[in-house]
Every structure is written in C-alpha cells, then in structure tokens.
C-alpha positions as CSV (number, residue, x, y, z in Angstrom):
1,M,-21.7,8.0,13.2
2,R,-18.8,10.7,13.8
3,K,-18.0,12.9,10.5
4,G,-14.7,13.8,10.0
5,N,-11.0,12.9,8.1
6,I,-10.9,9.4,7.3
7,V,-7.8,7.6,6.8
8,I,-7.8,4.8,4.8
9,L,-5.0,1.8,5.0
10,T,-4.9,-0.9,2.4
11,G,-2.8,-4.0,2.1
12,A,-2.5,-6.8,-0.6
13,G,-5.8,-8.1,-0.1
14,I,-7.3,-5.2,-2.3
15,S,-5.2,-5.6,-4.7
16,A,-5.9,-9.5,-5.0
17,E,-8.7,-9.4,-6.8
18,S,-7.2,-7.6,-9.7
19,G,-4.6,-10.5,-10.3
20,I,-1.9,-9.3,-8.0
21,K,-0.8,-11.9,-5.6
22,T,-0.7,-11.3,-2.1
23,F,3.1,-11.1,-0.7
24,R,3.8,-14.1,1.1
25,A,2.3,-17.7,0.5
26,S,1.8,-19.8,3.4
27,D,5.1,-21.5,2.4
28,G,7.3,-18.1,3.0
29,L,7.7,-17.7,-0.7
30,W,7.0,-14.9,-3.1
31,E,5.9,-15.7,-6.7
32,E,8.5,-18.5,-5.7
33,H,11.2,-16.5,-4.5
34,R,12.5,-16.7,-1.0
35,I,12.1,-13.3,0.7
36,E,15.4,-12.8,1.5
37,D,16.7,-13.0,-2.1
38,V,14.5,-10.9,-3.5
39,A,13.0,-8.5,-0.8
40,T,16.1,-7.5,1.8
41,P,19.0,-5.0,0.9
42,E,21.4,-8.1,1.8
43,G,19.7,-10.0,-1.1
44,Y,20.1,-6.9,-3.6
45,R,24.1,-7.0,-2.6
46,R,24.4,-10.5,-3.4
47,D,22.5,-10.8,-6.6
48,P,21.1,-7.5,-7.9
49,E,20.1,-9.2,-11.4
50,L,18.2,-11.5,-9.8
51,V,16.4,-8.8,-7.7
52,H,15.7,-7.0,-10.7
53,S,14.5,-9.5,-12.7
54,F,12.0,-10.2,-10.2
55,Y,10.6,-6.7,-10.1
56,N,10.5,-6.3,-13.8
57,A,8.4,-9.1,-14.1
58,R,6.2,-7.7,-11.3
59,R,6.1,-4.3,-13.4
60,A,5.4,-6.0,-16.6
61,L,2.3,-7.9,-14.9
62,L,1.2,-4.5,-13.1
63,Q,0.6,-2.9,-16.6
64,A,-1.8,-6.2,-17.6
65,V,-4.1,-5.5,-14.7
66,E,-6.8,-3.3,-13.7
67,P,-8.3,-1.7,-10.8
68,N,-11.1,-3.5,-9.3
69,A,-14.3,-2.1,-7.3
70,A,-12.4,-1.8,-4.3
71,H,-10.2,0.7,-5.8
72,H,-13.0,2.5,-7.5
73,A,-15.0,2.7,-4.5
74,L,-12.1,4.3,-2.6
75,A,-11.5,7.0,-5.2
76,R,-15.4,7.7,-5.2
77,L,-15.0,8.1,-1.3
78,E,-12.2,10.6,-1.9
79,A,-13.9,12.6,-4.3
80,E,-17.5,12.9,-2.9
81,W,-16.6,13.2,0.8
82,P,-16.6,16.5,2.3
83,E,-13.7,16.6,4.9
84,R,-10.0,15.0,3.8
85,V,-9.3,11.3,2.9
86,T,-5.9,10.0,3.4
87,L,-5.5,6.7,2.0
88,V,-2.1,5.0,2.8
89,T,-1.2,1.4,1.2
90,Q,1.5,-0.7,1.9
91,N,1.2,-2.2,-1.9
92,I,3.3,-1.1,-4.3
93,D,1.2,-1.3,-7.5
94,D,-0.7,1.7,-8.9
95,L,-4.2,0.8,-9.4
96,H,-5.4,3.2,-6.6
97,E,-4.1,6.1,-8.5
98,R,-5.3,4.3,-11.7
99,A,-8.8,4.5,-10.1
100,G,-8.9,7.8,-9.5
101,S,-7.3,8.5,-5.8
102,R,-5.3,11.1,-5.5
103,N,-4.1,11.3,-1.9
104,V,-2.4,8.5,-1.8
105,L,0.5,7.7,0.6
106,H,2.8,4.8,-0.4
107,M,4.9,3.6,2.6
108,H,6.7,0.4,0.9
109,G,7.5,2.6,-2.1
110,E,6.1,2.5,-6.1
111,L,6.8,-0.2,-8.4
112,L,6.7,2.3,-10.9
113,K,9.4,4.0,-10.0
114,A,13.3,3.7,-9.8
115,R,15.6,5.3,-6.8
116,C,18.9,6.4,-6.6
117,P,20.6,4.9,-3.4
118,H,22.6,7.8,-2.7
119,S,20.6,11.0,-3.3
120,N,17.4,9.1,-2.8
121,Q,15.8,11.0,-5.9
122,T,13.3,9.1,-7.7
123,V,12.2,8.9,-11.4
124,A,9.4,7.3,-13.0
125,W,10.2,3.7,-14.5
126,A,7.6,1.4,-16.3
127,G,9.9,-0.5,-18.4
128,P,12.6,-3.1,-17.2
129,L,15.3,-1.8,-14.8
130,H,18.9,-3.3,-14.9
131,T,22.0,-2.6,-13.4
132,T,23.5,-0.8,-16.1
133,D,20.9,1.7,-15.9
134,L,22.2,4.7,-13.7
135,C,21.0,8.0,-11.8
136,H,21.6,11.4,-13.5
137,C,21.8,13.4,-10.0
138,C,25.4,12.4,-8.8
139,Q,28.8,13.5,-10.1
140,F,29.6,10.0,-10.4
141,P,26.5,8.3,-11.2
142,E,24.7,5.3,-9.2
143,P,23.4,2.2,-10.6
144,L,19.3,2.7,-9.9
145,R,17.6,0.4,-7.6
146,P,13.8,-0.3,-7.4
147,H,12.0,2.2,-5.2
148,V,10.5,-0.5,-3.1
149,V,10.9,-0.7,0.9
150,W,12.6,-4.3,1.6
151,F,12.7,-5.6,5.1
152,G,15.4,-4.1,7.2
153,E,14.7,-0.7,5.9
154,M,12.3,2.2,7.3
155,P,8.9,2.8,5.6
156,L,8.2,5.8,3.9
157,L,6.2,8.8,4.8
158,L,5.7,7.9,8.4
159,D,5.6,11.8,9.3
160,R,2.7,12.1,7.4
161,I,1.0,9.3,8.1
162,Y,1.2,9.4,11.6
163,H,-0.4,13.4,11.4
164,A,-3.2,12.0,9.3
165,L,-4.1,9.5,11.8
166,S,-4.2,12.2,14.5
167,E,-6.6,13.9,12.5
168,A,-8.6,11.5,11.9
169,S,-12.5,10.8,12.9
170,I,-12.5,7.2,11.1
171,F,-9.8,4.5,10.0
172,I,-10.4,1.8,8.0
173,A,-7.9,-0.9,7.1
174,I,-8.7,-3.1,4.1
175,G,-7.2,-6.1,3.2
176,T,-4.1,-5.9,5.8
177,S,-2.8,-9.3,8.0
178,G,-1.8,-7.2,11.0
179,N,1.5,-9.1,10.8
180,V,3.8,-6.3,9.8
181,Y,4.4,-3.1,12.0
182,P,4.6,-0.3,11.9
183,A,1.1,-0.7,9.8
184,A,-0.3,-3.2,12.2
185,G,-0.2,-0.4,14.8
186,F,-2.3,2.5,13.0
187,V,-5.5,1.0,14.6
188,H,-4.2,1.8,18.3
189,E,-3.0,5.0,16.9
190,A,-6.0,6.0,15.5
191,A,-7.9,4.8,18.6
192,M,-5.7,7.0,20.8
193,H,-7.2,10.1,19.0
194,D,-10.8,8.5,19.0
195,A,-11.1,7.6,16.1
196,H,-13.6,5.0,15.2
197,T,-11.9,1.9,13.6
198,I,-13.2,-0.5,10.9
199,E,-11.3,-3.8,10.0
200,I,-12.6,-4.9,6.3
201,N,-10.8,-8.3,5.1
202,L,-11.5,-11.6,3.7
203,E,-11.2,-12.8,7.6
204,P,-9.8,-11.4,11.1
205,S,-6.4,-10.0,11.0
206,Q,-3.8,-10.2,13.7
207,V,-5.1,-7.4,15.2
208,N,-8.8,-7.4,14.5
209,N,-9.8,-7.2,18.6
210,H,-8.4,-3.5,18.9
211,F,-11.0,-2.3,15.8
212,D,-14.5,-1.2,17.0
213,E,-16.4,-2.9,13.5
214,H,-15.6,-5.9,11.5
215,R,-16.6,-6.4,8.5
216,Y,-15.4,-9.6,6.5
217,G,-15.8,-11.2,2.9
218,P,-14.1,-10.0,-0.6
219,A,-12.8,-6.5,-0.8
220,T,-15.0,-6.0,-3.9
221,Q,-18.2,-6.3,-2.3
222,M,-17.4,-5.1,1.3
223,V,-15.7,-1.7,0.4
224,S,-18.2,-0.9,-2.2
225,R,-21.3,-1.2,0.1
226,Y,-19.2,0.2,3.2
227,V,-18.3,3.5,1.2
228,E,-21.9,3.4,-0.1
229,E,-23.0,3.6,3.5
230,L,-20.9,6.3,4.5
231,L,-21.4,8.4,1.4
232,A,-25.7,7.7,2.5
233,G,-24.8,8.6,6.3
234,R,-23.1,11.9,4.7
235,K,-26.5,12.9,3.2
236,K,-28.9,12.4,5.6
C-alpha cells in the first residue's frame, strides 16, 4: 500500500451512531423542518427567530452526545500516522475535536460558533443565540448568525482542502452520500493526483464507482478496523 499523507472526508454517517440524525430524511425534512426554512439565507431573512430556535436545539443536543468509536479511531490515526492526516468534515458538530483530532477543516461551518455577517469574524458560542445578540467587531453592531454554511452559500476552506487533496496518497470518504458538491467531487480530485481512494459507508454512495476500494457497514466497526489495518501496515 502507498504510504504518505492522508485526507479523510466525513459526513453525517459518522456522527449518526452518536445520536445525531443525518441531515435530510427521505421526506426532505430536517428534524421536522423544511430545509428551505432553516438552512437557506432566504429562510433566515424571512424568520430569523425560527432559524435561531432550530440551531439552538441542535446546539443543546450536541452537548448531550459523545464521540463514538469511529471519531476516536480517526483521532488515533492522526496521532500515530507519521505523515500528515487532514480531516475534512461536512458536519457542523465538534465530535472530531472532542475525540482528539486536531487537524480538522469544517467546510460547512461549526455549530458552536456564531459569525458576524458583515466582517465574517467568528466567536465561540455554546449557548442559545438570538436576534438580540450583536457582534463586537463593527462600528454599528450586527446581529450574529449561526456559523453554518447554508444552501446557496460557498463552503469554507476550499483552498486548503484542495491543496491537501493534491498532496494525498490516500483519500478516505466516511459516512457521505455523494449527493452534495463540491464534497462529492473530492474523490475525483484525489484520484487525479494518484491517491488510493476508499469509501466507508453503510451503503454505496452516489459516487461509489469512482473509489478504488469499498467497505460497507457501521462506521464504528468499519472505521476502527480500517485504521487498525493502516497502522499495522505502516509498522511492517
């Protein structure tokens, strides 16, 4: 097996076993809300209180759950792998960090942060967020918004992500549907730079045929097993 830098993409599937529901149910709803109402700039402009209420509930739930074995396995991989391990996540939870991962790129933002819509400065925010909470960075303070990338907005940190993909020898996608771009295209980008590509998922994703290797089953089992194999192979 080729040895070198590793880039890992994680989606909602890795946090599902911790008790965080995947983003979109088969009926198009997210926690009984229309996506258009709680995950778009237009929805926020129409009813900011509803959007804040929705994310306040998600924030409270997040602090009641714990990282699972898959999160811990990836933190171990980062700690023990001699080259660089970059973890790119579509998730807005902090379970990777709580498990011990340090090199984490949140392309869709972070639930435990709020952002000034004018300056884009972020602040840590663990409690409820309301329309009356204002930034401290502007001459005329702006209402803070959730630091979350909504539909119609550009994902974050793409320059750093594509740079990491260009230098990866191994690309692993875990718990992703392959429905949302640009993340669904990361396997193509990694393959263009001759990375070995692996999909770990409950079931085949929409882009499963672009991966060199496939492993299907619960993330807590499959990720832990694959990390063991990688580290054991490195020691040989």
